[in-house]
N, C-alpha and C positions, 0 to 999 in steps of 0.2 A: 419721424421715421425715415432708416433709410430706405433705400431703393436702385437698383439696378448692380452695377458692378460692387459698391463700395459695401452692398449687405451680403452678395455672398461670400468677399472677403471676411467679412466678419463671423460669420458664421464659418467659413476652412479654418478661420486663429481658433475660435473658439473649440470646434472639432479636434485641433490640434492640441489645443490646454488640456482639452479633458482626456483626449489618446496619451499625452506625456504622464498627467496624474494616475492614471490606471496602469503604466509602463512601471512606475514608480512603484505604486504597491504590488503589483504582482514582483517586481524584483526584491524586494523586502520579504515577502513571504517566501520566493525562494530560497531569498539568504539564509533566511530561520529556519528551513527545512534541511539545506543544506549542512547547515552549522550543527542541527541537533542529531543529522545522519552520523555527522565527521564524531561527534564526542560520543555518540553510541557505540561504532567502529573503534575508539582508541579505548574507549572504557572496558573493551568485551580482550583487547591486546596487553590490557596489565601495565598501561603506558602512563607515567607517572606525569603529576602538573609541571609545570616550569616552577612555581612557589614553592611546592615537597621538595623538589631537585634542588633548588640553591639552598633549603634549607640543611638539608643532609651534607650537599657540600660545606657549606659553612661549620658543619659540626665535624668532618671530617679533616677539615684544614685546622679547625681548632684541636682535636685530639692527635693530629700529627706534631704539632707545634709543642703541645705538652710531651708526647714521647721523645722527642729530642731536650727537652728542657731534662727529663727523668735519664736519658741513657748518659748525659753528663754530669747529673749529679751520681750516678753510679759510678763512674769512670772515676771520678774524682775520689767516689768515697773506697773502690779497690785501690787505688792509687795511696790512699792515706794508708790504709789496711795493709798492702805490700809494704809500706815503709814500716810501718810499727811492728810487722813480723818478721823483716830482715836483722836485726841483731840479734833475736833471742830464737833464730834459727841458725847462728852459726855454731859450728860442731866446738868450739871451745867453751860456750856458755858465756860469753863475753857480750 
């Protein structure tokens, strides 16, 4: 059994260890409460989650690429159609 200054230091170290554990528990509870409140506020503001935003962004990039491809096809078809109509549109019919 310890006596004197060593016992006091041992008790003080135990007290500090217990206080540190309690502080960590309080910190976790505060973080959880804060995260819950922040999520509640964001939900009322109609803010989208990152995963949803990235999915829609990927869809928009794909749609933009498809739109460019379709525009190129349309231009090619219009050019071919314009080339086919040119001789028939001449005034002498040749």
